[in-house]
C-alpha positions as CSV (number, residue, x, y, z in Angstrom):
1,X,-29.3,-3.4,-13.0
2,X,-26.6,-5.8,-12.5
3,X,-27.8,-8.6,-10.7
4,X,-27.4,-9.4,-6.9
5,X,-24.5,-12.3,-6.3
6,X,-24.4,-14.7,-3.4
7,X,-22.3,-17.3,-2.0
8,X,-24.3,-20.5,-1.4
9,X,-21.9,-23.1,-0.8
10,X,-17.9,-22.9,0.5
11,X,-15.0,-24.9,1.5
12,X,-11.7,-25.5,1.9
13,X,-8.9,-27.8,2.8
14,X,-6.6,-27.4,5.7
15,X,-4.0,-25.3,4.9
16,X,-0.7,-27.8,5.3
17,X,3.4,-27.2,5.4
18,X,4.8,-28.2,2.1
19,X,6.0,-31.3,1.4
20,X,3.9,-32.5,4.9
21,X,0.9,-34.8,3.0
22,X,0.7,-36.8,-0.4
23,X,-1.2,-34.8,-2.7
24,X,-1.2,-32.8,-6.0
25,X,-3.3,-29.5,-6.8
26,X,-6.3,-32.2,-8.4
27,X,-6.6,-33.6,-5.0
28,X,-6.9,-30.1,-3.3
29,X,-9.3,-28.9,-5.6
30,X,-10.9,-32.4,-5.6
31,X,-11.5,-31.9,-1.5
32,X,-12.4,-28.2,-1.6
33,X,-14.8,-28.0,-4.4
34,X,-16.5,-31.3,-3.1
35,X,-17.2,-29.6,0.2
36,X,-18.5,-25.9,-1.5
37,X,-20.8,-28.6,-3.4
38,X,-21.9,-30.4,-0.4
39,X,-22.3,-27.4,1.6
40,X,-24.7,-25.6,-1.0
41,X,-26.4,-28.7,-1.9
42,X,-25.8,-28.5,-5.6
43,X,-24.6,-31.1,-7.8
44,X,-21.5,-30.1,-10.3
45,X,-23.4,-30.6,-13.5
46,X,-25.7,-27.2,-12.3
47,X,-22.3,-25.2,-12.4
48,X,-22.2,-23.3,-15.8
49,X,-18.7,-21.3,-15.5
50,X,-15.9,-21.9,-13.4
51,X,-12.8,-19.4,-12.2
52,X,-9.8,-21.2,-11.1
53,X,-7.1,-19.2,-9.3
54,X,-3.3,-20.4,-9.2
55,X,-1.0,-18.2,-9.1
56,X,1.7,-20.8,-10.5
57,X,-0.1,-21.8,-13.4
58,X,-1.3,-25.4,-12.3
59,X,-4.4,-26.0,-14.6
60,X,-7.9,-25.6,-13.7
61,X,-9.4,-27.9,-16.1
62,X,-7.1,-30.7,-14.9
63,X,-8.1,-30.1,-11.5
64,X,-11.7,-30.3,-12.2
65,X,-11.5,-33.2,-13.8
66,X,-11.7,-34.7,-10.6
67,X,-15.0,-33.7,-10.1
68,X,-16.5,-33.8,-13.4
69,X,-16.4,-33.3,-17.3
70,X,-19.3,-30.9,-18.0
71,X,-17.5,-28.9,-21.1
72,X,-18.3,-25.6,-19.2
73,X,-16.1,-22.8,-19.8
74,X,-13.1,-23.2,-17.2
75,X,-10.9,-20.2,-16.6
76,X,-7.4,-20.4,-14.5
77,X,-6.9,-17.2,-13.1
78,X,-3.3,-15.8,-12.3
79,X,-3.2,-12.3,-10.2
80,X,-0.5,-12.7,-7.8
81,X,-1.1,-13.1,-4.1
82,X,-4.7,-12.0,-4.9
83,X,-5.3,-14.6,-7.5
84,X,-8.0,-16.6,-5.5
85,X,-10.2,-13.2,-4.7
86,X,-9.5,-12.3,-8.7
87,X,-11.4,-15.8,-9.5
88,X,-14.1,-15.0,-7.1
89,X,-14.1,-11.3,-8.9
90,X,-14.5,-12.7,-12.2
91,X,-17.5,-15.4,-11.1
92,X,-19.3,-12.4,-9.6
93,X,-19.0,-10.6,-12.9
94,X,-20.2,-13.7,-14.5
95,X,-23.5,-13.7,-12.3
96,X,-23.8,-9.7,-12.2
97,X,-24.0,-9.6,-15.9
98,X,-26.7,-12.1,-16.6
99,X,-24.0,-14.6,-18.5
100,X,-24.9,-17.2,-15.9
101,X,-26.7,-18.1,-12.7
102,X,-24.5,-20.7,-10.8
103,X,-20.4,-20.1,-11.0
104,X,-17.6,-21.9,-9.2
105,X,-14.2,-19.8,-8.0
106,X,-11.5,-22.0,-7.0
107,X,-8.0,-21.6,-6.1
108,X,-5.4,-23.8,-5.1
109,X,-1.6,-23.9,-4.6
110,X,1.3,-26.6,-4.1
111,X,4.1,-24.4,-3.0
112,X,7.7,-24.7,-2.3
113,X,9.1,-24.6,0.8
114,X,11.1,-20.7,1.7
115,X,10.7,-17.5,1.4
116,X,9.1,-16.3,-1.8
117,X,11.4,-15.1,-4.6
118,X,10.3,-12.0,-7.1
119,X,8.1,-13.8,-9.1
120,X,10.5,-13.7,-12.5
121,X,10.5,-17.4,-13.4
122,X,12.1,-17.7,-16.7
123,X,11.6,-13.6,-17.1
124,X,14.4,-11.0,-16.8
125,X,11.3,-8.9,-16.1
126,X,10.4,-9.4,-12.4
127,X,6.9,-8.6,-11.5
128,X,8.0,-6.4,-8.8
129,X,10.8,-4.8,-10.4
130,X,9.1,-1.4,-10.0
131,X,8.0,-1.7,-6.5
132,X,11.8,-2.9,-6.0
133,X,13.4,0.2,-7.6
134,X,11.7,2.2,-5.7
135,X,11.9,1.0,-2.3
136,X,15.9,1.3,-2.6
137,X,15.7,4.6,-4.3
138,X,16.7,7.0,-1.9
139,X,17.3,4.9,1.0
140,X,20.8,3.1,2.5
141,X,19.1,-0.6,1.9
142,X,20.8,-2.5,-0.4
143,X,18.2,-5.6,-1.8
144,X,17.4,-8.2,0.5
145,X,18.2,-11.7,-1.2
146,X,14.4,-12.1,0.9
147,X,12.8,-9.3,-0.9
148,X,9.0,-9.8,0.5
149,X,9.8,-9.6,4.1
150,X,12.1,-6.6,3.5
151,X,9.5,-5.1,1.1
152,X,6.9,-5.0,4.3
153,X,9.6,-4.7,6.6
154,X,10.7,-1.5,5.4
155,X,6.9,-0.4,5.3
156,X,7.0,-1.2,9.5
157,X,10.5,0.7,9.7
158,X,8.9,3.5,7.7
159,X,5.6,3.5,10.1
160,X,8.1,3.8,13.3
161,X,10.1,6.5,11.7
162,X,6.9,9.0,10.7
163,X,4.3,8.2,13.2
164,X,5.8,6.3,16.7
165,X,4.9,2.5,15.8
166,X,7.2,0.2,17.5
167,X,8.7,-3.0,17.4
168,X,6.1,-4.2,20.2
169,X,2.7,-3.2,18.0
170,X,4.2,-5.7,15.1
171,X,4.8,-8.2,17.2
172,X,1.3,-7.8,19.5
173,X,-0.5,-8.4,15.7
174,X,1.4,-11.8,15.3
175,X,0.8,-12.8,18.5
176,X,-3.1,-12.3,18.0
177,X,-3.4,-14.0,14.9
178,X,-1.7,-16.8,16.4
179,X,-4.2,-17.0,19.3
180,X,-7.0,-16.6,17.1
181,X,-5.9,-19.6,14.6
182,X,-5.8,-21.8,17.4
183,X,-9.7,-22.0,17.3
184,X,-9.6,-23.3,13.3
185,X,-9.1,-26.6,12.5
186,X,-8.3,-25.1,8.9
187,X,-5.3,-23.4,9.7
188,X,-1.7,-24.7,9.1
189,X,-0.8,-23.5,12.8
190,X,-3.0,-23.7,15.8
191,X,-0.2,-22.9,18.7
192,X,-0.7,-20.5,20.9
193,X,2.2,-17.8,22.0
194,X,3.2,-15.9,24.5
195,X,3.8,-12.1,23.7
196,X,7.7,-12.9,24.5
197,X,7.3,-16.0,21.7
198,X,6.8,-13.9,19.2
199,X,9.3,-10.7,20.1
200,X,12.1,-13.3,20.8
201,X,11.5,-15.4,17.4
202,X,14.4,-15.7,14.7
203,X,14.4,-12.3,13.2
204,X,13.2,-12.6,9.5
205,X,13.8,-8.6,8.9
206,X,13.7,-6.4,11.6
207,X,11.4,-5.5,13.1
208,X,9.4,-8.8,11.5
209,X,10.1,-12.1,13.4
210,X,9.6,-15.0,12.5
211,X,5.9,-15.9,14.1
212,X,4.7,-12.6,12.4
213,X,5.3,-13.8,8.9
214,X,3.1,-16.1,6.8
215,X,4.4,-19.2,5.6
216,X,4.6,-21.1,2.4
217,X,1.3,-23.3,2.4
218,X,-0.2,-26.2,0.4
219,X,-3.8,-25.7,-0.2
220,X,-7.2,-24.9,-1.8
221,X,-10.2,-23.2,-1.2
222,X,-13.8,-22.9,-3.3
223,X,-16.9,-21.1,-3.2
224,X,-20.5,-21.6,-5.3
225,X,-21.6,-18.7,-6.9
226,X,-25.0,-18.2,-7.7
227,X,-27.7,-15.5,-8.5
228,X,-30.9,-14.4,-6.4
229,X,-32.9,-16.6,-9.4
230,X,-31.0,-19.6,-8.7
231,X,-30.8,-19.3,-5.3
232,X,-34.7,-18.0,-5.1
233,X,-35.2,-21.7,-7.5
234,X,-33.4,-24.0,-5.3
235,X,-34.6,-22.2,-1.8
236,X,-30.9,-21.7,-0.5
237,X,-31.8,-18.3,1.5
238,X,-31.0,-19.5,4.7
239,X,-27.1,-20.2,3.4
240,X,-26.7,-17.8,1.4
241,X,-24.3,-14.5,2.1
242,X,-24.5,-11.9,-0.5
243,X,-21.2,-10.1,-2.3
244,X,-22.5,-6.4,-1.7
245,X,-19.6,-4.9,-3.0
246,X,-16.4,-5.8,-4.6
247,X,-13.6,-4.1,-6.3
248,X,-10.2,-4.7,-7.8
249,X,-7.5,-1.8,-7.7
250,X,-4.0,-1.5,-9.4
251,X,-1.1,0.7,-8.8
252,X,-1.4,4.2,-10.1
253,X,2.2,6.2,-9.9
254,X,1.8,7.6,-6.7
255,X,2.4,4.5,-5.4
256,X,5.9,5.2,-6.8
257,X,6.0,8.9,-6.5
258,X,7.7,9.5,-3.4
259,X,9.4,6.0,-2.8
260,X,7.4,5.6,0.2
261,X,7.7,1.7,1.3
262,X,4.2,2.1,2.9
263,X,2.7,3.0,-0.5
264,X,5.1,0.6,-2.4
265,X,3.0,-2.3,-0.6
266,X,0.0,-1.1,-1.4
267,X,-2.0,1.5,0.9
268,X,-3.0,3.0,-2.0
269,X,-4.3,0.2,-3.9
270,X,-6.4,-0.9,-0.5
271,X,-7.1,2.2,0.0
272,X,-9.0,2.6,-3.6
273,X,-10.6,-0.8,-3.3
274,X,-12.0,-0.8,0.2
275,X,-13.8,3.0,-0.7
276,X,-15.1,1.5,-4.2
277,X,-16.4,-1.8,-3.0
278,X,-17.9,-0.2,0.6
279,X,-19.4,2.6,-1.8
280,X,-21.2,-0.5,-3.8
281,X,-22.3,-2.0,-0.5
282,X,-23.9,1.4,0.7
283,X,-21.7,0.7,4.0
284,X,-18.8,2.3,5.8
285,X,-15.7,0.6,7.7
286,X,-17.9,1.6,11.0
287,X,-20.5,-1.0,9.5
288,X,-18.3,-3.8,9.2
289,X,-18.1,-6.5,12.1
290,X,-15.3,-8.6,10.9
291,X,-12.6,-8.8,8.6
292,X,-10.3,-10.8,7.2
293,X,-6.9,-9.0,6.4
294,X,-4.0,-9.9,4.2
295,X,-1.7,-9.9,7.2
296,X,1.3,-11.5,4.7
297,X,3.4,-9.9,7.5
298,X,2.4,-8.1,10.7
299,X,3.4,-4.9,9.4
300,X,0.9,-5.1,6.5
301,X,-2.2,-5.6,8.7
302,X,-1.4,-2.4,10.9
303,X,-0.9,-0.5,7.7
304,X,-4.1,-1.6,6.3
305,X,-6.1,-0.3,9.4
306,X,-5.4,3.1,8.1
307,X,-6.0,2.2,4.5
308,X,-9.2,1.0,5.0
309,X,-9.9,4.0,7.3
310,X,-10.1,2.0,10.4
311,X,-7.9,4.5,11.6
312,X,-6.4,8.1,10.4
313,X,-2.8,8.0,8.6
314,X,-0.2,7.3,11.3
315,X,-2.6,6.3,14.0
316,X,-2.7,2.2,13.4
317,X,-0.7,1.3,16.3
318,X,-3.4,3.3,18.4
319,X,-5.8,0.6,17.8
320,X,-3.1,-2.2,19.4
321,X,-2.7,0.0,21.8
322,X,-6.5,-0.3,22.4
323,X,-7.1,-4.2,21.3
324,X,-9.5,-2.9,19.2
325,X,-9.2,-5.7,16.6
326,X,-9.6,-9.1,18.5
327,X,-12.6,-10.6,20.5
328,X,-13.9,-7.8,22.5
329,X,-12.8,-5.1,20.5
330,X,-14.6,-2.7,17.7
331,X,-13.4,-5.4,15.3
332,X,-12.5,-8.6,15.1
333,X,-9.6,-8.7,12.3
334,X,-8.4,-12.7,10.9
335,X,-10.8,-14.7,12.7
336,X,-9.3,-17.5,11.0
337,X,-6.1,-16.6,11.9
338,X,-5.2,-14.7,8.9
339,X,-2.2,-15.6,6.8
340,X,0.4,-15.3,9.2
341,X,-0.9,-18.2,11.4
342,X,-4.0,-19.9,9.0
343,X,-1.2,-20.0,6.1
344,X,-0.8,-18.4,2.7
345,X,-0.8,-20.8,-0.5
346,X,-1.2,-18.2,-2.7
347,X,-4.2,-18.9,-5.5
348,X,-6.2,-20.4,-2.2
349,X,-5.8,-17.5,0.1
350,X,-8.8,-15.2,-1.1
351,X,-10.8,-18.1,-1.5
352,X,-10.2,-19.2,2.0
353,X,-11.0,-15.7,3.4
354,X,-14.1,-15.8,1.5
355,X,-15.2,-19.0,3.2
356,X,-14.2,-18.0,6.5
357,X,-16.6,-15.0,6.0
358,X,-19.4,-16.5,5.0
359,X,-19.1,-19.0,8.1
360,X,-19.3,-16.0,10.3
361,X,-22.1,-14.1,9.1
362,X,-23.9,-17.8,9.1
363,X,-23.2,-18.1,12.4
364,X,-21.1,-21.2,11.8
365,X,-17.3,-20.6,12.9
366,X,-17.7,-22.8,16.3
367,X,-15.1,-21.3,18.8
368,X,-13.6,-18.3,16.6
369,X,-17.3,-16.8,15.9
370,X,-17.6,-13.2,16.2
371,X,-21.0,-12.4,18.2
372,X,-23.7,-10.8,16.3
373,X,-21.7,-10.2,12.9
374,X,-23.7,-8.5,10.6
375,X,-21.4,-7.3,7.8
376,X,-17.7,-8.8,6.8
377,X,-14.7,-7.4,4.7
378,X,-12.4,-9.4,2.9
379,X,-9.1,-7.7,2.0
380,X,-6.2,-9.7,-0.3
381,X,-3.4,-7.7,-2.0
382,X,-0.8,-9.1,-4.6
383,X,2.4,-7.0,-5.2
384,X,2.5,-6.6,-8.8
385,X,-0.1,-5.1,-8.1
386,X,-3.5,-5.6,-7.5
387,X,-5.6,-5.0,-4.1
388,X,-9.1,-7.2,-4.1
389,X,-11.9,-5.9,-1.4
390,X,-14.9,-7.8,-0.9
391,X,-18.4,-6.7,1.2
392,X,-20.2,-9.2,2.7
393,X,-24.1,-9.5,3.8
394,X,-26.0,-11.9,4.9
395,X,-29.1,-12.4,2.0
396,X,-32.5,-10.3,2.4
């Protein structure tokens, strides 16, 4: 039987606009990991393994030199925008398999200003070549110089054509997440905007305006993951949060079978990962109270409502009409402000989501606290393609 796994400490830096602060990835890691260790009340010497997430290849070993040099195994993980959640997934595997009792997962990124490219680097093969080719096949769309907004914007257009959502639905999601972030001191943006502000902002790729798109960001996040035995020995039950289910799904042929932009940007991955994680946790989506969802663009948040089972396929915009995904609604989605407003340093995003949901289940989220939060769900997707979904519950 697999061992139960708990988050016992979390920490993160404030997410920053690239170039706004004189720091590098070891500084980010020192701050985020230091906070997580302090939160757990655990010395770094008790950590037996570490998994470091960086989509751009910053070395976890070097980052941890600022924390200590204890000779433990340190693995650097890269998995597109799902990098941070992948580091967490691997840390949990080590605990569940009985290979360690205390493991560190952290993620960090120092990014360049401007829109993300295709992720090619020096290779002639893009990590999203299948996705781009499928997107343009049979459609009158030329490849845009900024492929990510185009891909998710086209998914929004497809939803509008098929199911009747409108640009106003996507704008509301941007408005909601900016409003949520005003209560988050770690967020890159903490400004509230009117709905008209969001709708009238610079158009990035129709229907997505600038205030519906996640920015490039610098920052780091960390989590200390422990076994039940470790939690018991160190009397950490009052702060422990169980990772009750966690799954990472990748593409299958149906992602590209019918050239659907909705499927290309990860609908199937999200659906499969969510089902697996919720089945492991023995819950359904109606049991969930608070969700951190990968809103790299507002269109993806709406589409993911359907992938997670919060709405039937084609009816995600009805949740917007009912304001069902904010305070006072059925779920609170992205109380942190999400990627759109909190920021999106690729390797750190999944650990920041973990930190937010841990704080929510502990009742430590301050002005953004969700009332009576008992079950939390994390969704983190990276084209290339991978989707991680985790379910959290208070320790019992």
